[in-house]
N, C-alpha and C positions, 0 to 999 in steps of 0.2 A: 723239668719243669722249675720255669723264673719263680723268682723269690719275690715278696709281696712288697711295691714299696712303698713309702706317707711323705708326701710331699708338708712341708712343716714352715708356716710362715709364726715371726713374732709381730703380734699386732697392739702388745701394752710394752713399757718401760719393765724393767728390770728390777727400777730404780726404787725404795722404797719395800722392793718384799720381801720377803724370810727369805732368810740367805740356804733355807734347804731349794725352796723352790728357784731359786736364779742358778743355784747349782745345775739342779734339773735341766734350764734350759740351758746352759752352759754342758751340762755332757752333750743336748742331744746335737751342736757344734751353730745355735744359736751366743753370737754377742752380741748383734745393732737392731735397732728398732726394723722390721720389711725384709729382712734378711730372710731366706727362705731354706734350708736344706735338704736333701735325702736321707734320709733314711730308712734302713730296713724292716719290713712290719714285726721286728720278736716281741718276745714278753718285754723282757729290760726295755725297749724302748714304750713303748704302750704304758709301762708304771712312769716312767719320767715324764711323757704325754700329761699322763691324767691326774699328777704333782702339778701340775700346771698350765691347764687345760682351759687356764682364765687367762688365759696371755697367747694361746698361740691361737692360729686357725690348723686345723690338718685335712688334706684333703687326698683320699684315694689315687696313686700314681700305677695311670694303667702300662 
């Protein structure tokens, strides 16, 4: 069975954010605005996404 994947895009800047919020976005592999990465749908990644949800757009990857 294939693992679920999530496409995560950074839509707002990390500048001026709390350190732990920026660290969560960087932990997902996001460095620049409008950059999109594909990550596995794990509880760890979901937690990082939830921490920085106001900066991200998340889509399920088929």
